[in-house]
Structure formats: C-alpha cells, structure tokens
C-alpha positions as CSV (number, residue, x, y, z in Angstrom):
1,M,-11.2,-22.7,5.9
2,T,-11.0,-21.3,2.4
3,S,-9.6,-23.8,-0.1
4,T,-6.8,-23.2,-2.5
5,A,-9.2,-23.5,-5.5
6,V,-11.5,-20.9,-4.0
7,V,-8.6,-18.5,-3.3
8,Q,-7.5,-18.9,-6.9
9,D,-11.0,-18.2,-8.2
10,N,-11.2,-15.2,-5.8
11,I,-8.0,-13.6,-7.1
12,R,-9.1,-14.0,-10.7
13,V,-12.4,-12.2,-9.8
14,V,-10.6,-9.4,-8.0
15,L,-8.2,-8.9,-11.0
16,D,-11.2,-8.7,-13.3
17,L,-12.8,-6.1,-11.1
18,I,-9.5,-4.1,-11.0
19,R,-9.3,-4.2,-14.8
20,D,-12.9,-3.1,-15.2
21,A,-12.4,-0.2,-12.7
22,C,-9.3,1.0,-14.5
23,A,-11.1,0.9,-17.8
24,K,-13.8,3.2,-16.3
25,S,-11.5,5.5,-14.3
26,Q,-10.4,8.9,-15.6
27,L,-7.6,9.0,-13.0
28,S,-6.0,5.6,-13.0
29,K,-5.5,3.4,-16.0
30,R,-3.2,0.8,-14.3
31,C,-3.4,-0.5,-10.7
32,N,-1.3,-3.0,-8.9
33,L,-2.8,-5.7,-6.6
34,V,-1.2,-6.4,-3.3
35,A,-2.7,-9.6,-1.8
36,V,-2.8,-9.0,1.9
37,S,-1.7,-12.5,3.1
38,K,-1.0,-11.8,6.8
39,T,-1.8,-14.7,9.1
40,K,-2.8,-16.9,6.1
41,P,-1.5,-20.4,5.7
42,T,1.4,-21.0,3.3
43,D,-0.7,-23.1,0.9
44,L,-3.1,-20.3,0.3
45,I,-0.3,-17.9,-0.5
46,T,1.3,-20.4,-2.8
47,A,-2.0,-20.9,-4.6
48,C,-2.0,-17.2,-5.4
49,Y,1.6,-17.4,-6.6
50,D,0.7,-20.3,-8.8
51,V,-1.8,-18.2,-10.7
52,G,0.6,-15.3,-11.2
53,Q,0.2,-13.1,-8.1
54,R,3.6,-11.6,-7.1
55,H,2.9,-8.8,-4.6
56,F,1.9,-9.9,-1.1
57,G,1.4,-7.7,2.0
58,E,2.4,-8.5,5.6
59,N,2.2,-6.5,8.8
60,Y,4.8,-8.0,10.9
61,V,8.2,-6.5,9.9
62,Q,10.8,-5.8,12.6
63,I,13.3,-3.2,11.4
64,G,16.2,-4.9,13.2
65,K,15.6,-8.2,11.3
66,I,14.9,-6.7,7.9
67,C,18.1,-8.2,6.4
68,S,16.7,-11.7,7.0
69,S,13.8,-11.1,4.7
70,P,15.2,-11.3,1.1
71,S,11.7,-11.0,-0.4
72,L,11.1,-7.6,1.1
73,F,11.1,-4.8,-1.5
74,C,8.6,-2.2,-0.2
75,V,7.4,-0.7,3.1
76,E,4.2,1.4,2.9
77,T,4.1,2.5,6.6
78,I,6.8,5.1,6.8
79,E,5.7,8.0,9.1
80,S,8.8,9.6,10.6
81,Q,12.4,10.6,9.9
82,K,13.4,8.0,12.5
83,H,11.8,5.3,10.4
84,C,13.6,6.6,7.3
85,D,17.0,6.7,9.0
86,M,16.7,3.2,10.5
87,F,15.5,1.6,7.2
88,N,18.2,3.5,5.2
89,K,20.9,2.3,7.6
90,E,19.7,-1.3,7.3
91,M,19.5,-1.2,3.5
92,E,23.0,0.4,3.3
93,K,24.4,-2.6,5.2
94,R,22.5,-4.8,2.7
95,Q,23.9,-2.8,-0.2
96,S,20.4,-2.5,-1.6
97,V,17.6,0.0,-2.2
98,L,14.1,-0.3,-0.6
99,D,10.9,1.2,-2.0
100,V,9.0,3.1,0.7
101,F,5.6,4.9,0.9
102,V,4.7,7.7,3.3
103,Q,1.7,6.8,5.3
104,V,-0.9,9.5,5.7
105,N,-3.7,9.7,8.3
106,T,-6.3,11.1,6.0
107,S,-9.2,10.4,8.4
108,Q,-7.3,12.0,11.3
109,E,-8.3,9.1,13.6
110,Q,-6.1,9.0,16.7
111,Q,-5.8,5.2,16.8
112,K,-4.3,5.2,13.3
113,G,-0.7,5.8,12.2
114,G,0.4,8.2,9.6
115,L,1.3,11.8,9.1
116,S,-1.0,14.8,8.7
117,L,-1.9,16.0,5.2
118,D,0.5,19.0,5.6
119,N,3.5,17.0,7.0
120,A,3.4,14.1,4.5
121,P,5.1,15.9,1.6
122,D,7.9,17.1,4.0
123,L,8.8,13.5,4.8
124,A,8.7,12.5,1.2
125,C,11.2,15.2,0.4
126,Y,13.3,14.1,3.4
127,I,13.5,10.6,1.9
128,T,14.6,11.9,-1.5
129,D,17.2,14.3,0.0
130,N,18.7,12.3,2.8
131,C,18.1,8.5,2.3
132,P,20.1,7.2,-0.7
133,N,19.1,3.6,0.1
134,L,15.4,4.4,0.0
135,R,13.4,5.1,-3.1
136,F,10.3,7.2,-2.5
137,G,7.4,5.3,-4.1
138,G,4.3,7.3,-3.2
139,F,1.7,7.9,-0.5
140,M,-0.5,5.4,1.4
141,T,-3.6,5.7,3.5
142,I,-5.9,3.3,5.4
143,G,-9.2,5.1,5.1
144,S,-11.9,5.4,7.7
145,F,-14.3,2.4,7.9
146,E,-17.1,5.0,8.0
147,H,-16.0,6.3,4.6
148,S,-15.6,2.9,3.0
149,H,-19.1,3.0,1.4
150,I,-19.1,6.7,0.6
151,V,-18.7,7.7,-3.1
152,P,-16.6,9.7,-3.6
153,N,-14.5,8.7,-0.6
154,P,-13.1,11.8,1.2
155,D,-10.0,9.9,2.4
156,F,-9.1,9.0,-1.2
157,D,-9.6,12.6,-2.3
158,R,-7.3,13.8,0.5
159,L,-4.5,11.4,-0.4
160,Y,-4.8,12.5,-4.1
161,Q,-4.4,16.1,-3.0
162,V,-1.4,15.2,-0.9
163,R,0.3,13.9,-4.0
164,E,-0.7,17.0,-5.9
165,A,0.9,19.2,-3.1
166,W,4.1,17.1,-3.3
167,A,4.3,17.4,-7.0
168,K,3.8,21.2,-6.9
169,R,6.5,21.5,-4.2
170,T,9.0,19.4,-6.1
171,S,8.1,20.5,-9.6
172,R,7.6,16.9,-10.6
173,S,4.7,15.1,-12.2
174,P,2.3,13.6,-9.7
175,E,2.1,10.4,-11.9
176,E,5.8,9.7,-11.0
177,V,4.7,8.2,-7.7
178,Q,1.9,5.9,-6.6
179,L,-1.2,6.2,-4.5
180,S,-1.7,3.1,-2.4
181,M,-5.4,3.3,-1.2
182,G,-8.3,1.0,-1.3
183,M,-9.0,-2.4,0.4
184,S,-11.5,-5.2,0.0
185,D,-14.6,-3.1,0.6
186,D,-13.7,-0.1,-1.5
187,F,-10.9,-0.7,-3.9
188,E,-13.1,-0.1,-7.0
189,T,-13.9,3.4,-5.6
190,A,-10.3,4.0,-4.9
191,I,-9.3,3.2,-8.5
192,A,-12.0,5.6,-9.7
193,Q,-10.3,8.3,-7.5
194,G,-6.8,7.6,-8.7
195,S,-5.4,4.7,-6.8
196,T,-2.5,2.9,-8.5
197,S,-2.1,0.1,-5.8
198,V,-4.9,-1.6,-3.8
199,R,-4.5,-3.9,-0.9
200,V,-7.0,-6.8,-0.9
201,G,-7.2,-9.5,1.8
202,S,-10.6,-10.8,2.8
203,K,-12.0,-10.7,-0.7
204,I,-9.2,-13.2,-1.7
205,F,-8.5,-15.2,1.4
206,G,-11.7,-15.0,3.4
207,P,-12.0,-13.5,6.9
208,R,-8.8,-12.8,8.8
209,I,-7.6,-15.4,11.2
210,Y,-6.1,-13.8,14.3
211,K,-3.1,-15.3,16.0
212,T,-3.6,-16.6,19.6
213,S,-0.9,-16.5,22.2
C-alpha cells in the first residue's frame, strides 16, 4: 500500500507538472487539481490535505442523501434535465448553491455517460435559466483510453469546441466557465489544450483499490 509520505511526494510532483504545463500552454494559464480519492484510505486523503490539497473527487454520491454531505460543493456528472431538477430541489431545501458541470461524451462510447456535443450547450442553458440553486461551472469529459496518448487529443479538442459553441450561443466569454478534462495519463496534454481542472488519482495514490462485496 502507498504510504502517506509517498502520497505527499506524489502530489508535490503532480502540482509541479501542472505548473510547468500551464507555463507552456497557450490556452490555460491556471489549472485546478482534483485529487481523485475514491476508495482510498482516510489517512492518505488526510496526508494530501496536510500539504494543502483541498479539492477531492469521489464517485459515490446518492442524490437523495446529498444534504448529509456538507463538504460537497461541485458535481461534474450532470447529463440530463432530471439530474438538474433533482439537485436543484435538494439544494433549495439546503438553502445553498451547488456548482455543476455538464458531462459530455466526446468519444461517443456507448458505455460512457454524458451528452452529445450538440446537446451539451442546451443543458448548460437549462441550468442557467431554470435552476437558481445550481451554478453552471463548465463542461467535463472522460476521454477515450485510446486517445490518452494522442497529441493533440481529439476528445479535449471536442470539449474545447463545446465551450466555444456555448459561448457563442450565450454571448458570453468562454473563459467564464471551466473545462474539466485530463486524468493521470494525459493531464499535461489536457492543459496544453485548454483544461482548467484536471482529475488525478493513480499518479497520486497509486493503483485503484476496488471494493469487494
């Protein structure tokens, strides 16, 4: 198992790589790190927190129990009006506002969630127009594994174009919202292509540990 000291060293290395990638990028000068801590022991998450990491990513969120999670401030997997309405209703009860990202299936893989390139801007507008307790934060994609070592990555280019289409439709600057794209194997490429938020797990915590029943 990865030790707390190794995890802290890993996160420092990742942050240095992010800073270097931002310095070289023509499209993204700042990028947030989300440490994907799902299934990881509490002591490893605490170790990251102790060296300044504040954004952590989890997969297992049940909409009906959202009010019991006071640390929740962003959901990046919104893909339907039904999702929007349920989260908006829960946050209204909580008297709070939740940041949300629209998930886009840029690789068009059937096993993946997310909207099509054409429909994603529509849902973003629905959030802004109909969900006062949700704050539209940007677009997110989980790119194809086959594309993770391609430069430039076509999935990242497609998500960038989705944001451009949204900006044109709403007469807003594309830089007003984020692009969440890039993971352990390709986050530097993602930053070069405009990512403002990367989700890194195994490069920090080591291989994923799957839960057993």
